[in-house]
C-alpha positions in Angstrom: -39.4 10.3 -5.3 -39.3 6.7 -6.3 -42.8 5.3 -6.4 -43.8 2.6 -4.0 -44.3 0.1 -6.8 -40.6 0.2 -7.4 -39.9 -1.2 -4.0 -42.9 -3.3 -2.8 -42.9 -7.0 -3.2 -45.6 -9.5 -2.3 -44.8 -12.3 0.1 -46.0 -14.9 -2.4 -43.4 -14.0 -4.9 -40.0 -15.7 -5.0 -37.2 -13.3 -4.0 -34.9 -12.5 -6.9 -31.2 -13.4 -6.9 -28.9 -10.7 -8.2 -26.8 -11.4 -11.2 -23.2 -10.3 -11.5 -24.3 -7.3 -13.6 -26.8 -6.3 -10.9 -24.1 -6.6 -8.3 -21.8 -4.3 -10.2 -24.7 -1.9 -10.9 -25.4 -1.7 -7.1 -21.7 -0.9 -6.4 -21.7 1.8 -9.0 -24.9 3.2 -7.6 -23.4 3.3 -4.1 -20.7 5.6 -5.5 -22.8 7.9 -7.7 -26.2 8.0 -6.2 -28.3 11.1 -5.7 -30.0 11.3 -2.3 -33.7 12.1 -1.7 -34.3 13.4 1.8 -37.9 14.7 1.5 -38.6 15.1 5.2 -35.5 16.5 6.8 -34.3 19.4 4.7 -31.9 21.4 6.9 -33.3 24.8 6.0 -36.8 23.7 7.1 -35.8 22.1 10.4 -33.5 24.2 12.5 -33.9 21.9 15.5 -33.0 18.7 13.5 -30.2 16.9 15.4 -28.5 13.6 14.5 -28.1 11.6 17.7 -26.3 8.6 16.2 -25.4 7.6 12.7 -24.0 4.3 11.5 -22.1 3.6 8.4 -21.4 0.1 7.2 -18.1 1.3 5.7 -15.1 -1.0 5.6 -15.9 -4.7 5.9 -15.1 -5.4 9.5 -14.9 -4.0 13.0 -18.5 -4.2 14.3 -19.0 -1.4 16.8 -21.8 -1.6 19.2 -24.0 1.4 19.2 -24.0 3.4 22.4 -25.5 6.8 23.0 -24.9 8.5 26.3 -26.9 11.5 27.5 -27.1 13.5 30.7 -30.6 15.1 30.5 -30.9 16.3 34.2 -29.6 16.1 37.7 -30.9 15.1 41.1 -30.1 15.7 44.8 -29.0 12.6 46.7 -27.9 12.1 50.4 -24.6 10.7 51.5 -24.7 7.1 52.6 -22.2 7.8 55.4 -24.3 10.2 57.4 -27.7 10.2 55.8 -27.9 14.0 55.9 -25.4 15.7 53.6 -26.7 16.3 50.2 -24.9 16.3 46.9 -25.7 16.7 43.2 -25.8 13.6 41.0 -25.9 13.6 37.2 -28.5 11.3 35.7 -26.8 9.2 33.0 -29.0 7.7 30.2 -27.6 5.1 27.9 -29.3 4.1 24.7 -32.4 6.0 25.7 -32.8 4.4 29.2 -31.9 5.6 32.6 -28.6 4.0 33.7 -27.6 5.6 37.0 -27.1 8.8 39.0 -23.4 9.6 39.4 -21.7 12.3 41.5 -19.3 14.7 39.7 -16.1 13.4 41.4 -16.8 9.9 40.1 -17.4 11.2 36.6 -14.2 13.3 36.9 -12.2 10.1 37.8 -13.8 8.5 34.7 -12.6 11.3 32.5 -9.1 11.2 34.0 -9.0 7.4 33.2 -9.8 8.2 29.6 -7.1 10.9 29.5 -4.6 8.5 31.0 -5.3 5.6 28.7 -6.4 7.3 25.5 -4.7 10.7 25.4 -3.3 10.1 22.0 -6.7 9.0 20.5 -9.4 11.2 22.1 -9.5 14.7 20.5 -13.0 15.8 21.7 -14.1 18.5 24.2 -12.5 18.5 27.6 -14.3 17.3 30.7 -15.4 20.3 32.9 -12.8 21.2 35.5 -13.3 21.0 39.3 -14.4 24.1 41.1 -13.3 25.2 44.6 -16.6 26.9 45.4 -20.2 25.6 45.5 -22.1 25.8 42.2 -25.4 27.6 41.8 -28.2 25.9 39.8 -27.2 27.7 36.6 -23.6 26.6 36.9 -24.7 23.0 37.7 -26.8 23.0 34.5 -23.9 24.3 32.5 -21.6 21.6 33.9 -24.3 19.0 33.0 -24.4 20.2 29.4 -20.6 19.9 29.2 -20.6 16.4 30.7 -23.2 15.4 28.2 -21.2 16.8 25.2 -18.1 15.0 26.6 -19.8 11.6 26.6 -21.4 12.2 23.2 -17.9 13.0 21.8 -16.3 10.1 23.6 -18.5 7.5 22.0 -17.4 8.7 18.6 -14.2 6.8 19.2 -15.2 3.1 19.1 -11.8 1.9 20.3 -12.6 3.9 23.5 -16.3 3.2 23.9 -15.8 -0.6 23.4 -12.8 -0.8 25.7 -13.2 -3.2 28.7 -12.3 -0.5 31.2 -15.1 1.8 29.9 -17.5 -1.1 30.0 -16.5 -1.9 33.5 -16.8 1.8 34.6 -20.3 2.1 33.2 -21.4 -1.1 34.8 -20.0 0.2 38.1 -22.0 3.5 37.8 -25.2 1.5 37.5 -24.4 -0.8 40.4 -23.4 2.0 42.7 -26.4 4.1 41.9 -28.8 1.2 42.4 -27.9 0.8 46.1 -28.9 -2.9 46.3 -30.0 -4.3 49.7 -28.8 -7.8 48.9 -25.9 -9.1 46.9 -27.5 -12.4 45.8 -30.7 -12.5 43.9 -33.0 -14.7 41.8 -33.6 -13.7 38.2 -36.5 -14.9 36.0 -35.9 -15.2 32.3 -38.5 -16.4 29.8 -37.8 -18.7 27.0 -39.3 -18.4 23.5 -42.6 -20.2 24.5 -43.1 -18.2 27.7 -41.7 -20.9 30.0 -39.9 -19.4 32.9 -36.4 -20.3 34.0 -35.0 -18.9 37.2 -31.3 -18.5 37.9 -29.3 -17.5 40.9 -26.9 -14.6 40.3 -25.2 -11.5 41.7 -26.9 -8.1 41.5 -23.7 -7.0 39.7 -23.6 -9.8 37.1 -23.3 -8.2 33.6 -25.3 -9.3 30.6 -22.5 -11.6 29.4 -22.3 -13.3 32.8 -26.1 -13.8 32.9 -26.0 -15.3 29.4 -23.2 -17.7 30.4 -25.2 -18.8 33.5 -28.3 -19.4 31.3 -26.2 -21.3 28.7 -25.0 -23.7 31.5 -28.5 -24.1 33.0 -30.1 -24.8 29.6 -27.5 -27.4 28.8 -25.5 -25.7 26.0 -22.0 -27.2 25.7 -20.8 -24.3 23.6 -21.5 -21.1 25.5 -20.0 -18.9 22.9 -22.3 -20.3 20.2 -25.3 -19.8 22.4 -24.3 -16.2 23.0 -23.8 -15.7 19.3 -27.2 -17.0 18.3 -29.4 -15.6 21.1 -29.8 -12.3 22.9 -31.2 -11.2 26.2 -34.0 -8.7 25.8 -36.4 -6.7 28.0 -40.0 -6.9 26.8 -43.6 -6.1 27.7 -46.9 -7.5 26.8 -48.4 -6.2 23.5 -51.6 -4.7 25.0 -50.6 -1.4 26.8 -54.0 -1.1 28.4 -53.8 -4.5 30.1 -51.9 -4.9 33.3 -49.2 -7.6 33.1 -48.3 -8.9 36.6 -47.4 -12.4 35.5 -46.2 -14.1 32.2 -47.4 -17.5 31.2 -47.2 -19.6 28.0 -50.9 -18.8 27.4 -50.4 -15.0 27.3 -46.7 -14.9 26.1 -46.5 -12.5 23.1 -43.5 -10.2 23.9 -43.0 -6.8 22.5 -39.3 -6.1 22.7 -38.3 -2.8 24.3 -34.6 -3.2 25.0 -31.6 -5.2 23.8 -29.4 -5.6 26.9 -25.6 -5.0 26.5 -22.6 -5.9 28.6 -22.2 -2.4 30.2 -25.3 -3.1 32.3 -26.5 -5.6 34.9 -29.8 -7.2 33.8 -31.2 -7.5 37.3 -30.6 -3.8 37.9 -31.8 -2.7 34.5 -35.0 -4.7 34.9 -35.6 -3.4 38.4 -34.9 0.2 37.4 -37.1 0.0 34.3 -40.1 -1.3 36.3 -39.6 1.5 38.9 -39.3 4.3 36.4 -41.2 3.2 33.3 -44.0 1.0 34.6 -47.4 2.3 33.5 -50.6 0.9 34.9 -49.0 -2.4 36.0 -47.6 -3.0 32.5 -44.3 -4.5 33.7 -41.2 -5.3 31.8 -39.7 -8.9 31.9 -36.6 -10.5 30.5 -36.7 -13.0 27.7 -34.3 -14.9 25.3 -34.8 -14.3 21.6 -32.8 -15.8 18.8 -30.5 -13.7 16.7 -30.6 -15.8 13.5 -31.6 -13.8 10.5 -31.3 -16.4 7.7 -32.9 -19.9 7.6 -29.7 -21.3 6.1 -27.8 -20.4 9.3 -30.6 -22.0 11.3 -30.5 -25.1 9.2 -26.8 -25.5 10.0 -27.4 -26.0 13.7 -30.4 -28.3 13.6 -28.1 -31.2 14.5 -27.8 -29.9 18.0 -30.8 -31.0 20.1 -30.5 -28.1 22.6 -30.4 -25.5 19.9 -33.4 -27.2 18.2 -35.4 -27.1 21.4 -34.7 -23.4 22.0 -35.6 -22.4 18.4 -38.6 -24.6 18.4 -40.0 -23.0 21.5 -39.9 -19.6 19.9 -41.3 -20.9 16.6 -44.4 -22.6 18.0 -45.2 -19.5 20.1 -44.9 -17.2 17.0 -47.1 -19.6 15.2 -49.7 -19.6 17.9 -49.6 -15.8 18.1 -50.3 -15.5 14.4 -46.9 -13.9 13.5 -46.4 -16.3 10.6 -49.8 -15.5 8.9 -50.7 -15.9 6.2 -49.9 -19.6 5.9 -51.0 -21.9 3.0 -53.5 -24.5 4.2 -51.4 -27.5 3.4 -48.4 -26.1 5.2 -50.5 -25.1 8.2 -51.8 -28.7 8.4 -48.3 -30.0 8.2 -47.1 -27.8 11.0 -50.0 -28.8 13.3 -49.3 -32.4 12.5 -45.6 -31.9 13.5 -46.6 -30.2 16.7 -48.8 -33.2 17.6 -46.0 -35.6 16.9 -43.5 -33.3 18.6 -41.4 -33.5 15.5 -39.4 -30.3 16.2 -36.9 -30.5 13.3 -39.6 -31.1 10.7 -41.7 -28.3 12.2 -38.7 -25.9 11.8 -37.9 -27.0 8.3 -41.6 -26.4 7.4 -41.3 -23.0 8.9 -38.2 -22.3 6.7 -40.6 -22.6 3.7 -42.6 -19.6 5.0 -41.5 -16.2 3.9 -43.2 -14.9 7.1 -41.1 -16.9 9.5 -38.4 -15.6 11.8 -39.4 -11.9 12.3 -39.4 -9.7 15.3 -42.7 -7.7 15.2 -42.2 -4.2 16.7 -44.6 -1.5 17.7 -46.7 0.2 15.0 -45.4 3.6 14.0 -45.7 6.2 11.2 -43.3 6.5 8.3 -42.8 8.7 5.2 -43.0 5.8 2.8 -44.7 5.9 0.3 -46.0 9.3 1.6 -45.3 11.3 4.9 -47.4 10.4 7.9 -48.3 6.8 6.7 -49.2 4.5 9.5 -47.4 1.2 9.3 -46.6 -2.0 11.0 -42.9 -3.0 11.1 -40.9 -6.1 11.6 -37.2 -7.1 11.3 -36.1 -10.5 10.1 -34.8 -12.5 7.2 -32.1 -9.9 6.7 -34.6 -7.2 5.8 -37.1 -4.6 7.2 -40.7 -5.1 6.3 -43.2 -2.2 6.4 -46.8 -3.1 6.0 -49.1 -0.2 5.0 -52.6 0.3 3.6 -52.6 1.1 -0.1 -55.6 3.5 0.1 -58.2 0.9 -0.8 -57.9 -0.8 2.6 -55.7 -3.6 1.3 -52.4 -4.3 3.1 -49.2 -3.9 1.2 -45.8 -5.1 2.4 -42.7 -3.3 1.3 -39.4 -5.1 1.8 -36.1 -3.3 2.4 -33.1 -5.6 2.2 -30.2 -5.0 4.6 -27.6 -5.2 1.9 -29.1 -2.2 0.1 -29.0 0.1 3.2 -26.0 2.4 3.0 -26.3 4.1 6.4 -28.9 4.5 9.1 -29.2 7.1 11.8 -31.2 8.2 14.8 -32.5 11.7 14.7 -34.4 14.1 16.8 -36.6 17.1 15.9 -37.9 18.8 19.1 -39.2 15.9 21.2 -39.7 13.5 18.3 -37.2 10.6 17.8 -36.9 9.0 14.4 -35.1 6.1 12.9 -33.8 6.7 9.3 -32.1 4.6 6.8 -30.7 5.5 3.4 -31.8 2.9 0.9 -30.8 2.1 -2.7 -34.3 2.4 -4.3 -33.2 2.4 -8.0 -30.2 2.8 -10.1 -28.1 5.7 -8.9 -30.8 6.8 -6.5 -30.8 6.6 -2.7 -33.8 7.6 -0.6 -34.0 8.3 3.1 -36.8 6.3 4.8 -38.0 7.8 8.1 -39.8 5.9 10.9 -41.2 7.9 13.8 -40.9 5.4 16.6 -39.8 5.1 20.2 -37.9 1.9 19.3 -35.2 3.7 17.2 -32.3 2.4 19.3 -33.7 -1.2 19.4 -34.0 -1.0 15.6 -30.4 0.1 15.2 -29.2 -2.8 17.4 -31.2 -5.4 15.4 -29.9 -4.0 12.1 -26.4 -4.3 13.5 -27.0 -7.9 14.4 -28.2 -8.6 10.8 -25.2 -6.9 9.3 -22.9 -8.9 11.6 -24.4 -12.2 10.4 -24.0 -11.2 6.8 -20.3 -10.3 7.2 -19.3 -13.4 9.1 -21.1 -15.7 6.6 -19.4 -13.8 3.8 -16.1 -14.4 5.5 -16.9 -18.1 5.5 -15.8 -18.7 9.1 -17.4 -21.0 11.5 -18.5 -19.6 14.9 -15.7 -21.6 16.5 -13.2 -20.0 14.1 -14.6 -16.6 14.8 -14.5 -17.0 18.6 -10.9 -18.4 18.5 -9.6 -15.6 16.3 -11.4 -13.1 18.5 -9.7 -14.5 21.6 -6.3 -14.7 20.0 -6.5 -11.0 19.1 -7.4 -9.9 22.6 -4.0 -10.4 24.2 -4.0 -11.0 28.0 -7.1 -13.2 28.2 -7.6 -15.9 30.8 -10.5 -18.3 30.1 -12.5 -19.6 33.1 -12.8 -23.4 33.2 -16.2 -24.7 32.4 -15.5 -27.7 34.7 -15.6 -25.6 37.9 -19.0 -24.2 39.1 -19.1 -20.5 39.6 -19.0 -19.5 43.3 -21.4 -16.5 43.8 -19.7 -15.7 47.1 -16.4 -14.8 45.5 -16.1 -11.3 44.0 -15.9 -10.9 40.3 -12.4 -10.1 39.1 -12.3 -8.5 35.7 -9.0 -9.5 34.0 -7.6 -7.4 31.2 -9.8 -7.8 28.2 -11.9 -10.5 29.9 -15.1 -8.6 29.4 -14.3 -8.4 25.7 -13.8 -12.2 25.2 -16.9 -12.4 23.0 -19.6 -10.1 21.9 -22.2 -10.4 24.6 -25.3 -10.5 22.4 -24.6 -11.8 19.0 -22.9 -8.9 17.4 -19.3 -10.2 17.7 -17.0 -7.3 17.5 -13.8 -6.6 15.5 -11.4 -8.8 13.6 -7.9 -7.5 12.9 -8.2 -8.6 9.3 -11.3 -6.5 8.7 -11.6 -2.8 8.5 -14.2 -0.9 10.5 -17.8 -1.8 9.5 -19.8 0.6 11.6 -18.8 3.9 12.9 -20.5 5.1 16.1 -20.9 8.9 16.2 -23.0 11.5 17.9 -24.1 15.0 16.8 -22.5 14.6 13.5 -23.6 14.0 9.9 -22.5 10.6 8.5 -19.8 10.3 5.9 -20.8 8.9 2.5 -19.5 5.3 2.2 -19.8 2.3 0.0 -22.2 -0.1 1.7 -21.8 -3.8 1.8 -20.0 -3.8 -1.6 -18.2 -7.0 -0.6 -21.4 -9.1 -0.2 -22.2 -12.0 -2.5 -24.8 -12.0 -5.2 -27.2 -14.1 -3.1 -27.3 -11.4 -0.4 -28.1 -8.6 -2.8 
């Protein structure tokens, strides 16, 4: 195993820039590396199961991760008579409860896939209809087959990402929720804990909510807002303290979920607070930036609305101590900028801090440098940072750059879920790093967002060019006019490919001139691939 000293780097040191020789050496190592997997040897762990694995393979299509499971069933009552009972199958997506769906609706879903994708889908068949009533054992066998069907279906990104599938999954959630009102108010918190309230439909998807927010916050370019910011579900950081209200004074969000366009944020939030609320520790919605390099941030500082949004999050991170340690002269300069409300100078001072622009996640245990090591973890600046104690009580930060990660995966042993990534530790040597955490899926989505930013920067395309090329490749797309206000009384009509017009949360999907970058698979071992071999020297 490679020693921790080969990887760790102090924050005070200037990051090295790879030479052309190092770049070539990395590419050769990607091809010829030996793999160290010291925790998950197959012969030792018979119950080891790969839930999802992601390979940054070809340089291009960016597949959103989606994992669908059907862990159990429930008995529901028909709405028509309020008496007749039927079995509903509980659908969980990306680790969260999504909805309870009756078999006939799931069967229609499978028939739609058969009709639209018969030449592409080669996985297990959906269970057939039965003429007689099923006993509990037969229901459970059907549940297992449905779960395997979904897990196989998401192995085909061209199916899982299709607007019809997205629309169906959204419909399952809305129908299962059984809302009593069609129109609702939704609270969303900005980076400094200030609340903004919007009017929306219960059925509005994440993309629609982001567009409503962009309009209310004054963004002229909604696509750019959606590219640079994401809608998250979060909780307060103290699990023992009840959190009934959020204010700028106590705003220190711990992200729990990255919302996608197959779900309605109002429903997702309501369901989460019904099912996962513990001791009054409620979830809330917040906007967080998806900018992983200060050079990208610098390029949009000429837009006052963007500056205000980024500044709000930056000052709150500063107040919460997420940028510590800070040199005394820089801290004085930052406080002075805050007093003068000099937002741009404050942000440019933040850019000088290697601790700026990270999402701090829950503490967990890892196997680096040794198994069972407690660590604090954060994602940002195109890298993963693990902070551990070195045995003497001193903290030690180990940095793992995104461009050296060949593949990552979400695994399960018994009831324990882990996030693993395969990292180029030294010449010709990869090592699997394992994090035992309940935020595995969130970590995967954040890492996808980082990879997306790297690819699009490497392709040297502006966001406007990316959005235009994306729209041109979609076919029958009709753009709604920004000049006309949206009428919530009118039903939402999903035009062909309209849901796909842009990636809802900053991970813009495929370009026809790229090859696939990430493969979404379930219950399968990842293929070996060259990772990020087309990245520039500055990224390596």
